[in-house]
N, C-alpha and C positions, 0 to 999 in steps of 0.2 A: 508665609502667612502667620500673623500674630497668634500667640497662644493666650488663653485666659488664665490668670493666676487667681486662686482662691485661698483665702486665709481666714483665721478667726476674726481679725479686725478689718479685713479689706474685702468689700463686696466684689471688686474686680479691679485688676490692673492688667496692662498689656505687656507681654514680653515679646521681644523681637530679636532675632539674631542680629548682631552688629558687624560692621566691617572689621575684619581681622586687623587691618592696618591701624585702627584706633587703639587696639590693645595687643599689637603684634610684638614680635621679638625685639624690634628696634625702639619701641616706646619705653618710657620710664616705667609704665605699668607692666610692660613685658619683662623688664629686668627684675622688678619686684616679684613678679609671678614666678620667674625661674627660681629665685632664691626661696620663695615661700613654698613652692610645690616640692622642691627637693629637700627642704628642711627636715621633715619627719624621717625621710630616708637616710639623711646624714646621721641623725640620732640613732637610727636602727643599725647603720653600718658600724657605729662605734660601740654598739651593745654586744652582749655575749651571744646574741642570736644572729649576728650578721652572716654567719656561714650558712644559715638556713634559707635565705632568699637571694634570688638573682637580682640583676640591675633593674631598677624600676622603669616602667614606661609611663610617661606623663602626657596627657592630652588635655588641652584647654578648650573651653567653649565660651567665648565672649557673647554676651547678650545684653539687651537693654530692657528696662522695665519702666513703664510710664504709670505714675500714680496720680489719681485725682487728689485734690487738696485733702479731703476727709480721709482718704486711704493713706496718704503720706503722713498726716499727723498721727494716725493710729499706729503706723509703723514706727515713727519716731518715739512715741509714748511707750512703746514696748522695749526700747533700748535702755540699758541700765543707767546711762548718764542722765536720761530724762526721768526714768522711774524713781531714781533715788532723790530727786529734787523735792523740796517741800511742795505740797499740792498746789498752793496758791501761786507760787513762782512758776511751776510747770505749766499751769493753765494759762498764765500770763504770757509766757514765752511761746507756747504752742499757738496761742491766739494770734500773736504778732507774726509768727512764721506763716500761719494760714493766710493772714491778710496780705503779706508780701507775695505769696504764691499766687493768690487770686489776682492781685493788682499788677504784678510785674511779669508773671509767667503764664497768665491766661488760665489759671486754675489747674495746672498739671506740672509735675516734676518728673523728668526722665533721668534715671540713674544707670550707670554702667556697672555690670557685674561680670565676673568671670567664674565659671564653674571649673574646678580642677578635678580630673580623674587621674589617680595615680595607682598603678597596679604593679606588684612584684610577684613573680612566681616562686613558689616554694621549690627549692632544689631537691633532687633525688638524694637520698642519704646512702 
């Protein structure tokens, strides 16, 4: 069953677990995810505290979020690449994106996300 997401700029969006095959180990996203999820632990392993933690356990949770046009535009506007634009240019670009979402996508955008949970136990000293 979908979950409702609430945020400062978004009245509601729908999050739904997605098919693991879309973002599974064999997909390009899966390969990126394995590198990204272990990256912080590789840095830790090279640090002077590597002897403090055991091997990490990494679990991924793929999900989809569907945004109505207004919610999607608010989410985009909160990202640095848009927020740093000149106000007039940002409004023009977001307006054009909104028109395309309404006309070509029926007023909604669905995005894939992956939440990564990585845990490492502190070893006994």
